[in-house]
Kinemage of the C-alpha trace (Angstrom):
@kinemage 1
@onewidth
@group {chain A} dominant
@subgroup {mainchain}
@vectorlist {calphas} color= white
{ca unk a 1} P 0.161 0.217 0.187
{ca unk a 2} L 2.998 2.842 0.841
{ca unk a 3} L 5.388 1.141 -2.359
{ca unk a 4} L 2.068 2.245 -4.611
{ca unk a 5} L 0.762 5.163 -2.261
{ca unk a 6} L 4.288 6.665 -2.165
{ca unk a 7} L 6.672 5.875 -4.955
{ca unk a 8} L 4.980 7.145 -7.749
{ca unk a 9} L 5.741 10.589 -5.396
{ca unk a 10} L 9.460 10.046 -5.680
{ca unk a 11} L 8.879 12.166 -9.237
{ca unk a 12} L 8.191 15.193 -6.982
{ca unk a 13} L 9.802 14.132 -3.635
{ca unk a 14} L 12.971 12.516 -4.146
{ca unk a 15} L 13.108 10.961 -0.905
{ca unk a 16} L 10.272 8.283 -1.788
{ca unk a 17} L 12.098 7.284 -4.252
{ca unk a 18} L 13.550 4.887 -1.184
{ca unk a 19} L 10.122 2.659 -1.933
{ca unk a 20} L 11.499 1.471 -4.884
{ca unk a 21} L 13.959 -0.607 -2.478
{ca unk a 22} L 13.574 -3.667 -1.401
{ca unk a 23} L 16.023 -3.343 1.159
{ca unk a 24} L 14.175 -0.348 2.546
{ca unk a 25} L 10.952 -2.217 2.317
{ca unk a 26} L 11.757 -5.137 4.015
{ca unk a 27} L 13.063 -3.013 7.007
{ca unk a 28} L 10.139 -1.177 7.114
{ca unk a 29} L 7.919 -4.259 7.219
{ca unk a 30} L 10.994 -6.097 9.754
{ca unk a 31} L 10.245 -2.830 12.184
{ca unk a 32} L 6.818 -2.403 11.675
{ca unk a 33} L 5.647 -6.266 12.021
{ca unk a 34} L 7.869 -5.821 15.812
{ca unk a 35} L 5.660 -2.813 16.677
{ca unk a 36} L 2.510 -4.219 15.485
{ca unk a 37} L 3.096 -7.531 17.720
{ca unk a 38} L 4.239 -5.313 20.712
{ca unk a 39} L 0.621 -3.489 20.841
{ca unk a 40} L -1.397 -6.184 19.651
{ca unk a 41} L 0.301 -8.455 21.995
{ca unk a 42} L -1.265 -7.236 25.485
{ca unk a 43} L -4.622 -6.446 23.996
{ca unk a 44} L -4.844 -10.384 22.618
{ca unk a 45} L -3.714 -11.637 25.501
{ca unk a 46} L -6.433 -9.918 27.898
{ca unk a 47} L -9.235 -11.009 25.228
{ca unk a 48} L -7.863 -14.525 25.061
{ca unk a 49} L -7.871 -14.217 29.197
{ca unk a 50} L -11.183 -12.735 29.171
{ca unk a 51} L -13.269 -15.262 27.119
{ca unk a 52} L -10.996 -17.897 28.781
{ca unk a 53} L -9.307 -19.084 25.542
{ca unk a 54} L -6.494 -21.262 27.637
{ca unk a 55} L -4.203 -23.906 26.673
{ca unk a 56} L -5.234 -27.677 27.553
{ca unk a 57} L -1.880 -29.607 28.847
{ca unk a 58} L -1.732 -33.239 27.637
{ca unk a 59} L -1.979 -35.245 31.263
{ca unk a 60} L 1.009 -37.777 30.492
{ca unk a 61} L 3.420 -34.386 29.417
{ca unk a 62} L 6.266 -33.750 31.647
{ca unk a 63} L 5.046 -32.929 34.680
{ca unk a 64} L 6.882 -29.619 34.744
{ca unk a 65} L 4.513 -28.519 32.007
{ca unk a 66} L 1.337 -28.805 34.400
{ca unk a 67} L 1.534 -25.543 35.554
{ca unk a 68} L 1.042 -23.860 32.334
{ca unk a 69} L -2.461 -25.108 32.153
{ca unk a 70} L -4.856 -21.710 31.925
{ca unk a 71} L -2.235 -19.961 29.525
{ca unk a 72} L -4.133 -18.352 26.929
{ca unk a 73} L -3.576 -20.170 23.349
{ca unk a 74} L -4.438 -18.796 19.873
{ca unk a 75} L -1.692 -16.464 19.472
{ca unk a 76} L -1.106 -16.935 16.774
{ca unk a 77} L -3.445 -14.454 15.711
{ca unk a 78} L -1.035 -12.086 16.801
{ca unk a 79} L 1.576 -13.500 13.930
{ca unk a 80} L -0.743 -13.404 11.674
{ca unk a 81} L -1.689 -9.590 11.802
{ca unk a 82} L 2.573 -8.944 12.287
{ca unk a 83} L 3.209 -10.943 8.781
{ca unk a 84} L -0.004 -9.648 6.944
{ca unk a 85} L -0.160 -6.061 8.082
{ca unk a 86} L 3.233 -4.960 7.023
{ca unk a 87} L 3.321 -6.947 4.271
{ca unk a 88} L 0.094 -5.272 2.860
{ca unk a 89} L 1.766 -2.163 3.916
{ca unk a 90} L 5.209 -2.965 1.860
{ca unk a 91} L 5.174 -5.283 -0.414
{ca unk a 92} L 4.284 -4.322 -4.383
{ca unk a 93} L 0.090 -5.976 -3.883
{ca unk a 94} L 0.506 -6.975 -7.801
{ca unk a 95} L 3.491 -9.531 -7.269
{ca unk a 96} L 2.225 -12.667 -7.897
{ca unk a 97} L 4.661 -14.680 -5.231
{ca unk a 98} L 3.402 -12.135 -2.594
{ca unk a 99} L -0.268 -13.260 -3.036
{ca unk a 100} L 0.428 -17.041 -3.130
{ca unk a 101} L 2.365 -17.090 0.024
{ca unk a 102} L -0.437 -14.706 1.715
{ca unk a 103} L -2.763 -16.923 0.599
{ca unk a 104} L -1.030 -19.859 1.818
{ca unk a 105} L -0.257 -18.256 4.676
{ca unk a 106} L -3.898 -17.314 5.835
{ca unk a 107} L -5.699 -20.421 4.646
{ca unk a 108} L -3.408 -22.742 6.724
{ca unk a 109} L -3.788 -20.089 9.938
{ca unk a 110} L -7.892 -20.242 9.393
{ca unk a 111} L -7.105 -24.326 9.753
{ca unk a 112} L -5.350 -23.826 12.748
{ca unk a 113} L -7.604 -21.265 14.046
{ca unk a 114} L -10.869 -23.939 13.678
{ca unk a 115} L -8.414 -25.876 15.560
{ca unk a 116} L -7.407 -24.157 18.404
{ca unk a 117} L -11.166 -22.901 18.531
{ca unk a 118} L -12.624 -26.018 18.794
{ca unk a 119} L -9.843 -26.917 21.719
{ca unk a 120} L -10.081 -24.131 23.150
{ca unk a 121} L -13.547 -22.596 23.307
{ca unk a 122} L -15.572 -25.809 22.527
{ca unk a 123} L -13.192 -27.953 24.626
{ca unk a 124} L -13.465 -31.237 21.941
{ca unk a 125} L -9.680 -32.310 23.898
{ca unk a 126} L -8.767 -33.384 20.118
{ca unk a 127} L -9.614 -30.278 18.024
{ca unk a 128} L -10.869 -30.389 14.431
{ca unk a 129} L -10.359 -34.409 13.378
{ca unk a 130} L -6.910 -35.046 11.969
{ca unk a 131} L -8.742 -36.330 8.878
{ca unk a 132} L -10.192 -32.791 8.280
{ca unk a 133} L -7.188 -30.343 8.751
{ca unk a 134} L -4.935 -32.864 6.649
{ca unk a 135} L -7.882 -32.515 3.532
{ca unk a 136} L -7.447 -28.722 4.493
{ca unk a 137} L -4.039 -28.801 4.292
{ca unk a 138} L -4.020 -30.981 1.054
{ca unk a 139} L -6.390 -28.382 -0.533
{ca unk a 140} L -4.251 -25.634 -0.235
{ca unk a 141} L -1.132 -27.512 -1.142
{ca unk a 142} L -3.150 -28.552 -4.847
{ca unk a 143} L -4.355 -24.907 -5.006
{ca unk a 144} L -1.118 -23.405 -4.553
{ca unk a 145} L 0.984 -26.562 -7.458
{ca unk a 146} L -2.062 -25.322 -9.877
{ca unk a 147} L -1.456 -21.485 -9.269
{ca unk a 148} L 2.546 -22.130 -9.765
{ca unk a 149} L 2.340 -24.309 -12.325
{ca unk a 150} L -0.452 -22.413 -14.577
{ca unk a 151} L -0.313 -18.786 -13.366
{ca unk a 152} L 2.774 -17.712 -12.547
{ca unk a 153} L 4.773 -15.438 -14.427
{ca unk a 154} L 7.418 -16.416 -17.138
{ca unk a 155} L 6.655 -20.121 -16.604
{ca unk a 156} L 9.473 -20.552 -14.444
{ca unk a 157} L 7.741 -24.202 -12.892
{ca unk a 158} L 8.771 -26.443 -15.018
{ca unk a 159} L 8.497 -29.845 -13.061
{ca unk a 160} L 11.869 -29.613 -11.782
{ca unk a 161} L 13.700 -28.753 -8.261
{ca unk a 162} L 17.289 -28.060 -7.087
{ca unk a 163} L 19.872 -30.171 -5.187
{ca unk a 164} L 21.826 -28.441 -2.165
{ca unk a 165} L 25.421 -28.271 -2.941
{ca unk a 166} L 24.877 -29.233 -6.747
{ca unk a 167} L 25.317 -26.985 -9.273
{ca unk a 168} L 24.422 -28.091 -12.414
{ca unk a 169} L 22.006 -30.591 -11.618
{ca unk a 170} L 18.054 -30.304 -11.002
{ca unk a 171} L 15.710 -33.398 -10.143
{ca unk a 172} L 12.460 -33.814 -12.736
{ca unk a 173} L 9.761 -34.432 -10.862
{ca unk a 174} L 7.839 -35.476 -14.011
{ca unk a 175} L 4.009 -35.588 -13.181
{ca unk a 176} L 4.449 -36.175 -9.025
{ca unk a 177} L 5.428 -32.222 -9.169
{ca unk a 178} L 2.334 -31.193 -8.326
{ca unk a 179} L 2.207 -33.981 -5.222
{ca unk a 180} L 5.261 -33.177 -3.950
{ca unk a 181} L 4.219 -29.477 -3.461
{ca unk a 182} L 1.338 -30.768 -1.621
{ca unk a 183} L 3.702 -33.320 0.194
{ca unk a 184} L 5.945 -29.721 0.781
{ca unk a 185} L 3.297 -27.295 2.248
{ca unk a 186} L 2.016 -30.444 4.510
{ca unk a 187} L 4.913 -31.307 5.646
{ca unk a 188} L 6.651 -28.262 6.517
{ca unk a 189} L 3.371 -27.152 8.209
{ca unk a 190} L 3.030 -30.198 10.533
{ca unk a 191} L 7.039 -30.509 11.466
{ca unk a 192} L 6.713 -26.725 12.710
{ca unk a 193} L 3.016 -27.807 14.198
{ca unk a 194} L 4.936 -30.811 15.909
{ca unk a 195} L 7.938 -28.653 17.509
{ca unk a 196} L 5.522 -26.107 19.145
{ca unk a 197} L 5.905 -27.408 22.140
{ca unk a 198} L 8.116 -25.530 24.240
{ca unk a 199} L 7.970 -21.777 25.362
{ca unk a 200} L 9.818 -19.988 22.357
{ca unk a 201} L 10.780 -22.668 20.641
{ca unk a 202} L 9.553 -22.894 17.446
{ca unk a 203} L 9.028 -19.199 17.059
{ca unk a 204} L 12.084 -18.546 17.529
{ca unk a 205} L 13.631 -21.670 14.890
{ca unk a 206} L 11.004 -19.886 12.476
{ca unk a 207} L 12.646 -16.266 13.178
{ca unk a 208} L 16.311 -17.884 11.985
{ca unk a 209} L 14.453 -19.768 8.940
{ca unk a 210} L 13.002 -17.040 7.602
{ca unk a 211} L 16.416 -14.973 8.121
{ca unk a 212} L 17.975 -17.319 5.769
{ca unk a 213} L 15.254 -17.782 3.239
{ca unk a 214} L 15.341 -14.059 3.299
{ca unk a 215} L 18.800 -13.655 2.095
{ca unk a 216} L 18.292 -16.856 -0.717
{ca unk a 217} L 14.930 -14.811 -1.695
{ca unk a 218} L 16.732 -11.480 -2.402
{ca unk a 219} L 19.737 -13.078 -4.234
{ca unk a 220} L 17.615 -15.287 -6.101
{ca unk a 221} L 15.293 -12.116 -7.314
{ca unk a 222} L 18.284 -10.142 -8.539
{ca unk a 223} L 19.845 -11.256 -12.054
{ca unk a 224} L 23.375 -9.637 -11.069
{ca unk a 225} L 23.676 -12.007 -7.576
{ca unk a 226} L 22.238 -14.513 -9.175
{ca unk a 227} L 24.266 -14.808 -11.726
{ca unk a 228} L 27.667 -14.002 -9.279
{ca unk a 229} L 26.572 -17.386 -7.378
{ca unk a 230} L 25.493 -19.300 -10.630
{ca unk a 231} L 21.642 -19.977 -9.048
{ca unk a 232} L 18.582 -19.787 -10.562
{ca unk a 233} L 17.138 -16.734 -11.191
{ca unk a 234} L 13.610 -15.770 -10.354
{ca unk a 235} L 12.075 -12.363 -11.689
{ca unk a 236} L 9.704 -10.846 -9.255
{ca unk a 237} L 10.638 -13.040 -6.341
{ca unk a 238} L 12.328 -10.178 -5.099
{ca unk a 239} L 9.688 -8.992 -3.306
{ca unk a 240} L 8.990 -12.067 -1.029
{ca unk a 241} L 11.991 -10.551 1.123
{ca unk a 242} L 9.233 -8.312 3.034
{ca unk a 243} L 7.230 -10.847 3.091
{ca unk a 244} L 10.408 -12.878 5.268
{ca unk a 245} L 11.414 -9.605 6.934
{ca unk a 246} L 7.573 -9.283 8.252
{ca unk a 247} L 7.778 -12.599 9.766
{ca unk a 248} L 10.687 -12.379 11.328
{ca unk a 249} L 9.696 -9.344 12.462
{ca unk a 250} L 6.412 -11.000 14.045
{ca unk a 251} L 8.534 -14.015 15.177
{ca unk a 252} L 11.065 -11.677 17.244
{ca unk a 253} L 7.625 -9.478 18.419
{ca unk a 254} L 6.094 -13.119 19.743
{ca unk a 255} L 8.870 -14.113 21.436
{ca unk a 256} L 8.240 -11.272 23.365
{ca unk a 257} L 5.158 -12.856 24.984
{ca unk a 258} L 5.979 -16.007 24.175
{ca unk a 259} L 9.714 -16.351 26.006
{ca unk a 260} L 9.779 -18.819 29.079
{ca unk a 261} L 7.518 -18.789 31.471
{ca unk a 262} L 5.189 -17.688 28.278
{ca unk a 263} L 2.515 -15.452 28.585
{ca unk a 264} L 0.714 -16.946 25.631
{ca unk a 265} L 1.405 -19.905 22.867
{ca unk a 266} L 0.810 -19.499 19.251
{ca unk a 267} L -1.366 -22.728 18.852
{ca unk a 268} L -1.969 -24.641 15.737
{ca unk a 269} L -2.769 -21.014 14.119
{ca unk a 270} L 0.461 -20.228 14.209
{ca unk a 271} L 2.730 -23.113 13.560
{ca unk a 272} L 0.482 -24.560 11.086
{ca unk a 273} L 0.523 -20.365 9.028
{ca unk a 274} L 3.998 -20.259 9.938
{ca unk a 275} L 5.002 -23.849 8.386
{ca unk a 276} L 3.447 -23.198 5.242
{ca unk a 277} L 4.624 -20.269 4.446
{ca unk a 278} L 8.064 -21.246 4.731
{ca unk a 279} L 7.393 -24.410 2.902
{ca unk a 280} L 5.517 -22.030 0.113
{ca unk a 281} L 8.635 -19.983 -0.325
{ca unk a 282} L 10.695 -22.714 -0.473
{ca unk a 283} L 8.990 -23.750 -3.288
{ca unk a 284} L 8.473 -20.943 -5.540
{ca unk a 285} L 12.643 -20.605 -5.396
{ca unk a 286} L 13.101 -24.599 -6.026
{ca unk a 287} L 14.764 -25.077 -3.267
{ca unk a 288} L 12.606 -27.481 -1.517
{ca unk a 289} L 15.126 -29.834 -0.266
{ca unk a 290} L 16.586 -26.360 1.708
{ca unk a 291} L 14.013 -26.797 3.968
{ca unk a 292} L 15.229 -30.340 5.334
{ca unk a 293} L 18.886 -27.995 6.153
{ca unk a 294} L 17.336 -25.041 7.273
{ca unk a 295} L 14.603 -27.127 9.096
{ca unk a 296} L 16.819 -29.178 10.642
{ca unk a 297} L 15.191 -29.166 14.222
{ca unk a 298} L 11.770 -29.345 12.374
{ca unk a 299} L 12.980 -32.120 10.550
{ca unk a 300} L 14.154 -33.935 13.786
{ca unk a 301} L 10.875 -33.323 16.314
{ca unk a 302} L 8.765 -34.919 13.146
{ca unk a 303} L 10.756 -37.916 12.312
{ca unk a 304} L 11.032 -38.738 16.311
{ca unk a 305} L 7.375 -38.957 16.684
{ca unk a 306} L 7.673 -41.016 13.004
{ca unk a 307} L 9.612 -43.003 14.544
{ca unk a 308} L 7.965 -43.280 18.045
{ca unk a 309} L 4.866 -44.386 16.663
{ca unk a 310} L 6.370 -46.733 14.251
{ca unk a 311} L 8.522 -48.687 17.168
{ca unk a 312} L 5.969 -48.770 19.503
{ca unk a 313} L 3.210 -50.309 16.747
{ca unk a 314} L 5.798 -52.888 15.124
{ca unk a 315} L 8.381 -53.867 18.157
{ca unk a 316} L 5.443 -55.084 20.509
{ca unk a 317} L 5.282 -51.546 22.253
{ca unk a 318} L 8.694 -50.295 22.940
{ca unk a 319} L 9.750 -47.106 22.655
{ca unk a 320} L 13.227 -45.238 21.412
{ca unk a 321} L 12.749 -42.114 22.969
{ca unk a 322} L 11.373 -41.293 26.683
{ca unk a 323} L 8.302 -38.992 25.105
{ca unk a 324} L 7.815 -37.637 21.311
{ca unk a 325} L 8.502 -34.763 20.120
{ca unk a 326} L 12.097 -34.537 20.739
{ca unk a 327} L 12.403 -32.035 23.346
{ca unk a 328} L 10.164 -33.851 25.294
{ca unk a 329} L 12.804 -37.209 25.332
{ca unk a 330} L 15.768 -34.241 26.423
{ca unk a 331} L 13.053 -32.582 29.032
{ca unk a 332} L 12.983 -36.162 30.933
{ca unk a 333} L 16.628 -36.729 30.581
{ca unk a 334} L 16.343 -34.147 33.815
{ca unk a 335} L 17.629 -30.925 31.314
{ca unk a 336} L 15.436 -27.415 31.874
{ca unk a 337} L 13.557 -26.461 29.654
{ca unk a 338} L 15.080 -22.674 28.830
{ca unk a 339} L 18.244 -25.266 28.469
{ca unk a 340} L 16.422 -27.172 25.707
{ca unk a 341} L 15.053 -24.038 23.758
{ca unk a 342} L 18.449 -22.505 23.831
{ca unk a 343} L 20.339 -25.567 22.675
{ca unk a 344} L 17.802 -25.885 19.722
{ca unk a 345} L 17.755 -22.560 18.889
{ca unk a 346} L 21.981 -22.768 18.903
{ca unk a 347} L 21.199 -25.964 16.313
{ca unk a 348} L 18.482 -24.062 14.315
{ca unk a 349} L 21.100 -21.068 14.090
{ca unk a 350} L 23.963 -23.517 12.640
{ca unk a 351} L 21.330 -24.919 10.175
{ca unk a 352} L 20.526 -21.542 8.933
{ca unk a 353} L 24.165 -20.623 8.243
{ca unk a 354} L 24.564 -23.864 6.612
{ca unk a 355} L 21.781 -23.141 4.343
{ca unk a 356} L 23.088 -19.586 3.317
{ca unk a 357} L 26.766 -21.293 2.756
{ca unk a 358} L 24.684 -23.595 0.315
{ca unk a 359} L 24.677 -20.723 -2.377
{ca unk a 360} L 28.286 -21.081 -2.493
{ca unk a 361} L 29.204 -24.486 -1.656
{ca unk a 362} L 28.391 -26.155 -4.470
């Protein structure tokens, strides 16, 4: 909105020429997201407390978590506001890539909201039926895949994806390309959702992941940088740097309230939306396989759940971990919650740096 209102005035006031630059608008979106989150946070938390929209703690979880019962949830609304409003203010709203990422983010945020609503307000212990949640994720994955396959400018999405560390090779998925995109969107949103179990853990890791992808988006959307690094150039995707900046700002703002001891939880409203947005950006850059690196902790958390279920089912009730997801395993080993979170953040930061390094290590 600001881009469309103020940049045309640069012919009269030279200072408005700043709105031409993605870096300036990304900084603006990041700062705006932080401010929105810090302002809306106390209001939303008070509202959630008033209507008793509180988290129900699972009885079989770590004993230390029982004191968290009653903490407001559905704080993902703060995160969504922190991403969407700054993006609408600072991005070029005619950009196809910005619009499809916002669509995925909103859709999955709505699914998460419905799940949180059923659990926290309707007191349905399991929330939305898993089958219905999965259908919703598959549908947005399919819609997103069809939009970029048939409507993206320049016909850039040709059934291939990049391979990390390899310069001149791509993976041709052929007829599996659309199912692949659906898998990426579904898996990334669920992986973040599974990681959201400790104060500040998921939101901190998401912030680090969006910083890494923000850098990749920026160089991929510039012909000079992409030529220098010998990576695929995607005209127009540079605007997604602003979405990443808004996501980083929103994460920082939400972390103010979600750090230990948390005043609010993001719930599925936030976790599904953040994971889906990250997956959508990766698809648009043909960097889906990089999600395994940048989201290394998310991958480990999801794998721990899968392995635990398989082990319990096929090994006569035997478990690999003391509890899944993985962060609970370390808690039951005696690690303090804050120590688990901090160490997982350190691993997440290393994963983000390795992700950026793949631009040169090829």
